[in-house]
Structures are given as C-alpha cells and as structure tokens.
C-alpha positions, 0 to 999 in steps of 0.5 A: 464460127470463122472457117479458120477456127480449128474447131471448124475443121474438126467438126467437118472431119468428125462429120466425114468420119461418121458418114464413112462409118455409116457407109461401112455399115451399109457395105457390111449389110450388103455383104450379108452382115446379120447385125444391124447398124447401131444408132441413129443418124442426126444431121451434123451442125456444120456452119461455113464451107468445107475446108479445102483439104477435106474436099477430095475426101468428101468427093470420094465419100460421095462417090462411095455413097452413090455406089452403095445407093445403087447396090442397095437399090439393086438388092431391094429390086432383087428382093421384090422380084423374089417376093413376087415369085414366092407369092406366085408359087404360093398362089399356084400351090394353094399355100397362100391361105396362111399358117397351117397347124398340125397336131402331132399329139392327136 
C-alpha cells in the first residue's frame, strides 16, 4: 500500500490508538484496578513507514510504555519479596503444611 494512501495513515492511527488504550489498561492495573483488561492483542498489519505527523505521538507512547514496564517490573519484584517473606513466616510458624480444616459441628 502506498504511504500516501489515506488508509495507510488511518491504519497507523488505529494501531497507536489501540496501543495507547493498552497502556491505559496497564496504568489502571498498576493503580489497583481489580477488573482485568479485556481482549487479546494481535500485532497490527502495518506496511510501510510511520507517517511523519504521527512520529511524535509514537515516541511519546514508547516513553509511556517504558515507564509502565519499569513500574510493572517494580510491582512484580515487590510481590516476589512479599511472597518470599510470607513463605518464611509460614515455615517459622509451622503453618506451611497446607490447609487445616476445623469441624465446628463436632
């Protein structure tokens, strides 16, 4: 498809819209949203270079994605540390043997 075709520009805009929406979903998740993002991601079919007037938008999106990636990595690291701590507490208190059931009717 020629890069001067209006559909070429529209495809790039649509791809950026979708990526920005995905970034917003990730930011909501980091902020504590309990509803997971809907849908799956498929690689867009983009032939040819990005239109010049969309480059700044794409660069800003890339910077946003890098910030989100760093925040997700930090959150994952904090979760791992918390899980390791909980495992140590369970081992120290003897509560790591699995579920315990109490028959309150007996």
